[in-house]
C-alpha positions, 0 to 999 in steps of 0.5 A: 859327126853332127850335121855339117860339123867337120866338113869343108864349105866348098865355096871357101876353097873351090874354085882355087884362086889363080896365083898370078904373082908366080906367072908374072914373076916367070914372065919377068925372068924370061928375058934374063933366062934368054940373054944371061951368060950365067949357067942356066941351071944356076940361074934356075936355082937363083929364081927358085930362091924367090929373090926379086927380078934383077936388072940384066946387063947394067953398065957401070960408068966410070969417071970418064963417062965410059962403060967400064964393065957390065954387071950380069945381074944387079939389084941397084936399090939393094946394092947387090950384083952378079958380075964376071969382073970385079967392081970398081972402087966407086961401087965399094959399098956393093955386095958382089958375086963374082962368076967364072967367064968359062963356066958362067958359075959363081966362083964362091960355092955358097953364092946362092946362100949369100944372094938370098941373105943379101936380098931377103934381108933388104926386101 
């Protein structure tokens, strides 16, 4: 090997640059981990997909100004939600994953794939 040929220059790879994005994302998901009624394992799988951090517990207000239901997780800009209740007609243009009250798990077996598609295509 010629002088220096094929060798890495240490200043280019050391010290490693800290990944603050993943730490910030972890911090942003923590309140959802603490307060969500969703199955904890399923929630961790959702986080591992790398989807944007959702809003937790957003109320849907009906025509009378009353909270008709609460979305467990929502991404309002993308019009995507995870809910224990069907969405009202006013949100007919939203994509929704329905979950079982007893287990906290989605009723559809490919829910993670659907969410990943809906959210990564619009992000």
